[in-house]
DOPAKOL-973196 format. One line per field, with one value per residue (C-alpha): x, z negated, y negated; residue in one letter. Coordinates in steps of 0.05 Angstrom, whole numbers. Example, Ala and Ser with C-alpha at 12.3 -4.5 7.8 and 13.67 -1.06 7.14 Angstrom:
east	[246 | 273]
up	[-156 | -143]
north	[90 | 21]
r	[a | s]
REM end
This chain:
east	[-628 | -648 | -706 | -735 | -810 | -845 | -837 | -771 | -730 | -657 | -594 | -572 | -499 | -470 | -396 | -366 | -293 | -270 | -318 | -380 | -434 | -492 | -498 | -564 | -605 | -680 | -731 | -721 | -673 | -718 | -790 | -807 | -751 | -753 | -680 | -664 | -625 | -557 | -508 | -469 | -527 | -513 | -565 | -576 | -567 | -597 | -569 | -519 | -479 | -470 | -416 | -376 | -385 | -360 | -299 | -284 | -287 | -246 | -192 | -187 | -178 | -123 | -89 | -94 | -142 | -197 | -206 | -267 | -268 | -269 | -332 | -379 | -381 | -305 | -315 | -385 | -372 | -438 | -474 | -528 | -531 | -580 | -526 | -500 | -428 | -408 | -430 | -369 | -352 | -358 | -428 | -449 | -419 | -449 | -519 | -512 | -510 | -581 | -585 | -652 | -659 | -680 | -705 | -732 | -757 | -802 | -836 | -910 | -899 | -844 | -801 | -815 | -757 | -735 | -696 | -671 | -628 | -593 | -533 | -474 | -462 | -462 | -530 | -558 | -540 | -605 | -649 | -608 | -623 | -680 | -688 | -681 | -638 | -672 | -626 | -558 | -500 | -477 | -536 | -579 | -584 | -627 | -617 | -602 | -596 | -578 | -520 | -486 | -496 | -463 | -405 | -399 | -398 | -344 | -302 | -309 | -290 | -229 | -201 | -217 | -242 | -315 | -347 | -365 | -291 | -269 | -309 | -281 | -209 | -210 | -258 | -276 | -207 | -168 | -223 | -227 | -299 | -297 | -373 | -390 | -407 | -455 | -494 | -547 | -616 | -636 | -577 | -589 | -527 | -514 | -525 | -560 | -625 | -685 | -721 | -796 | -847 | -906 | -915 | -891 | -873 | -800 | -771 | -741 | -781 | -775 | -701 | -644 | -619 | -550 | -538 | -491 | -467 | -532 | -550 | -554 | -491 | -498 | -459 | -459 | -461 | -390 | -365 | -398 | -364 | -299 | -314 | -321 | -258 | -217 | -245 | -229 | -161 | -141 | -137 | -184 | -175 | -124 | -166 | -228 | -243 | -248 | -294 | -340 | -343 | -416 | -427 | -499 | -504 | -577 | -626 | -701 | -688 | -677 | -604 | -545 | -521 | -493 | -419 | -387 | -431 | -445 | -499 | -476 | -521 | -504 | -441 | -384 | -428 | -435 | -486 | -504 | -574 | -617 | -688 | -716 | -774 | -754 | -692 | -678 | -610 | -578 | -507 | -484 | -412 | -389 | -312 | -302 | -338 | -319 | -391 | -419 | -490 | -520 | -589 | -607 | -672 | -700 | -765 | -775 | -800 | -760 | -698 | -727 | -759 | -697 | -651 | -690 | -682 | -607 | -603 | -640 | -596 | -531 | -552 | -522 | -473 | -398]
up	[-653 | -580 | -563 | -493 | -483 | -480 | -413 | -396 | -347 | -343 | -383 | -430 | -449 | -493 | -504 | -554 | -568 | -529 | -565 | -537 | -588 | -549 | -491 | -485 | -430 | -425 | -377 | -316 | -257 | -216 | -238 | -193 | -221 | -292 | -289 | -347 | -340 | -376 | -389 | -329 | -280 | -217 | -202 | -143 | -165 | -106 | -103 | -158 | -97 | -75 | -128 | -101 | -30 | -52 | -86 | -23 | 21 | -29 | -31 | 45 | 36 | -15 | 37 | 91 | 135 | 124 | 92 | 60 | 119 | 171 | 213 | 222 | 297 | 304 | 283 | 309 | 381 | 419 | 365 | 322 | 364 | 317 | 264 | 271 | 294 | 230 | 181 | 142 | 97 | 37 | 59 | 64 | -2 | -40 | -9 | 23 | 96 | 114 | 161 | 170 | 128 | 154 | 84 | 58 | -13 | -10 | 55 | 54 | 93 | 84 | 144 | 185 | 210 | 213 | 148 | 172 | 225 | 177 | 156 | 178 | 175 | 251 | 253 | 219 | 275 | 314 | 254 | 231 | 296 | 313 | 248 | 258 | 214 | 151 | 138 | 157 | 127 | 59 | 46 | 2 | -34 | -9 | -34 | 29 | 35 | 108 | 93 | 52 | 108 | 155 | 105 | 106 | 182 | 182 | 132 | 173 | 238 | 213 | 175 | 224 | 164 | 155 | 101 | 56 | 56 | 45 | -20 | -43 | -28 | -51 | -110 | -135 | -133 | -167 | -219 | -234 | -212 | -191 | -193 | -150 | -77 | -20 | -24 | 26 | -5 | 39 | 13 | -62 | -99 | -171 | -223 | -171 | -196 | -149 | -148 | -159 | -132 | -165 | -213 | -164 | -99 | -86 | -51 | 6 | 60 | 29 | 33 | 83 | 80 | 63 | 38 | 61 | 36 | 6 | -35 | -40 | -76 | -132 | -197 | -271 | -331 | -349 | -279 | -282 | -348 | -315 | -259 | -305 | -342 | -279 | -247 | -307 | -317 | -247 | -218 | -160 | -139 | -163 | -182 | -219 | -249 | -180 | -157 | -216 | -207 | -191 | -119 | -138 | -210 | -220 | -179 | -181 | -204 | -273 | -280 | -296 | -224 | -169 | -154 | -101 | -103 | -177 | -220 | -275 | -331 | -381 | -398 | -380 | -380 | -312 | -286 | -230 | -220 | -169 | -157 | -101 | -97 | -147 | -171 | -226 | -254 | -294 | -321 | -362 | -380 | -431 | -427 | -483 | -534 | -504 | -494 | -435 | -432 | -374 | -362 | -301 | -283 | -227 | -227 | -203 | -269 | -316 | -332 | -344 | -414 | -444 | -407 | -439 | -508 | -497 | -475 | -537 | -581 | -553 | -535 | -600 | -652 | -660]
north	[298 | 297 | 343 | 344 | 347 | 414 | 447 | 414 | 455 | 436 | 422 | 367 | 352 | 298 | 286 | 237 | 222 | 283 | 330 | 363 | 349 | 377 | 426 | 462 | 494 | 500 | 532 | 574 | 569 | 615 | 623 | 682 | 725 | 697 | 674 | 627 | 563 | 563 | 508 | 535 | 533 | 494 | 441 | 395 | 322 | 284 | 213 | 228 | 251 | 179 | 169 | 226 | 199 | 131 | 161 | 203 | 141 | 99 | 154 | 148 | 73 | 85 | 129 | 75 | 113 | 61 | -7 | -40 | -87 | -30 | -39 | 19 | 3 | 13 | 86 | 101 | 79 | 82 | 121 | 86 | 23 | -13 | -19 | -89 | -99 | -135 | -81 | -58 | 0 | -47 | -67 | 6 | 30 | -29 | -22 | -91 | -69 | -87 | -28 | 8 | 71 | 139 | 156 | 91 | 104 | 43 | 62 | 81 | 144 | 196 | 212 | 274 | 316 | 388 | 398 | 466 | 431 | 384 | 426 | 383 | 308 | 302 | 335 | 274 | 226 | 233 | 220 | 160 | 124 | 78 | 38 | -37 | -82 | -108 | -167 | -194 | -155 | -180 | -225 | -181 | -114 | -56 | 15 | 55 | 130 | 126 | 81 | 136 | 186 | 136 | 131 | 207 | 205 | 151 | 190 | 253 | 220 | 181 | 240 | 296 | 338 | 359 | 316 | 374 | 396 | 324 | 319 | 385 | 365 | 293 | 295 | 365 | 398 | 341 | 332 | 407 | 410 | 483 | 493 | 432 | 443 | 427 | 493 | 513 | 516 | 574 | 616 | 619 | 641 | 661 | 605 | 561 | 530 | 528 | 461 | 462 | 413 | 448 | 506 | 558 | 523 | 509 | 448 | 489 | 453 | 384 | 369 | 379 | 451 | 424 | 354 | 299 | 232 | 209 | 271 | 346 | 368 | 420 | 415 | 433 | 387 | 409 | 391 | 323 | 308 | 328 | 279 | 220 | 239 | 246 | 182 | 137 | 170 | 147 | 217 | 204 | 131 | 79 | 18 | 41 | -28 | -60 | -3 | -14 | -90 | -107 | -131 | -144 | -168 | -150 | -109 | -99 | -28 | -59 | -41 | -87 | -86 | -44 | -34 | 10 | 71 | 66 | 33 | -13 | 10 | -46 | -84 | -36 | 26 | 61 | 110 | 156 | 183 | 217 | 241 | 284 | 334 | 386 | 347 | 296 | 275 | 220 | 215 | 155 | 142 | 92 | 91 | 41 | 83 | 151 | 173 | 212 | 239 | 278 | 307 | 348 | 384 | 426 | 386 | 314 | 285 | 331 | 290 | 221 | 227 | 258 | 209 | 152 | 184 | 188 | 116 | 93 | 138 | 109 | 38 | 12 | 36 | 42]
r	[m | i | e | p | p | q | g | f | s | g | v | i | r | v | d | r | d | g | e | t | v | l | a | k | a | y | g | l | a | h | r | g | h | g | v | a | n | t | v | d | t | r | f | a | i | a | s | g | t | k | g | l | t | a | v | t | v | l | s | l | i | a | d | g | k | l | s | l | s | t | t | a | r | s | v | l | g | d | d | l | p | l | i | a | d | d | v | t | v | e | h | l | v | s | n | r | s | g | i | g | d | y | y | d | e | e | a | e | e | e | p | v | f | n | v | a | l | l | d | t | t | e | s | y | v | p | i | l | d | g | y | p | t | k | f | a | a | g | t | d | f | s | y | c | n | g | g | f | v | v | l | a | l | i | a | e | r | v | s | g | v | p | f | h | d | l | v | r | e | r | v | c | a | p | a | g | m | h | d | t | e | f | l | r | s | d | e | p | l | g | r | m | a | t | g | y | v | s | e | n | r | s | n | l | f | d | l | p | v | r | g | s | g | d | g | g | i | y | t | t | v | a | d | f | h | a | f | w | q | a | l | f | a | g | k | l | i | p | d | v | a | e | v | m | r | p | r | t | p | e | t | k | h | g | k | a | g | y | a | l | g | f | w | r | h | r | d | d | v | v | m | l | q | g | g | d | p | g | v | s | f | r | s | v | h | d | p | a | r | g | i | t | h | t | v | v | s | n | t | y | e | g | a | w | p | t | a | r | q | l | e | e | e | f | a | t | g | p]
REM end
């Protein structure tokens, strides 16, 4: 029986063979008002968003509006001139672009920008600029938040549809993810968890007011289960196996590899995860055994101990 550590704030859900075997909420969605989390609370999932961005871009490829070999430069024009001319969509979505990252998680200092101004994908363009290339495209792996914002920008420009609407139309609607949306953190709505960076301080000033391709979407554990089911049923993109094929077999993050927007957790098991101030999330899907487990929390450290318990529980067995 999975039991999170004392003080855990969030939701756990486990599905096996089409049956929900665990769905339980803990802690508070809003501490000031004493609002409890429920299994239907909508949580931010940080970089878990990257999988939805990848599927959005890949659906545009399936429709012939892009290809994996489309260069970023052919869409960006004169914007972001430090992105090399040979960087392609495939490089970006596999974290092999080598471009400099506006939010480099390995940098000694965190970036400084006005998060209140970041409410559209185009509004990110000025803060994406000025970061020199790390390595030649395709020659190495480097986890890159900025690359997924660039993907969102490319998707928006080639489709003529705002990125937030694209994700809703191409992922959320066909998957039945009716509670998944890029919400504004300064406009708290019903069933929306507030992220906490300390006992009483929220993350309002720590993250963009509305996310983009690299993070910031809000969802429920039920919606994310629906995402995995729709994705592997072929309802979102046609060739899921090719998407999940590792472009980098192993990474220093200790996972089995990285595909197109998705971590390969082990063997044929895939994963999305994310962590930000006041946010932690991991969802693991094992299509062969019909197992999905998801943990989400409105604190930065909250999800990880329980996620490790779940991984140990389901690492072996029939």
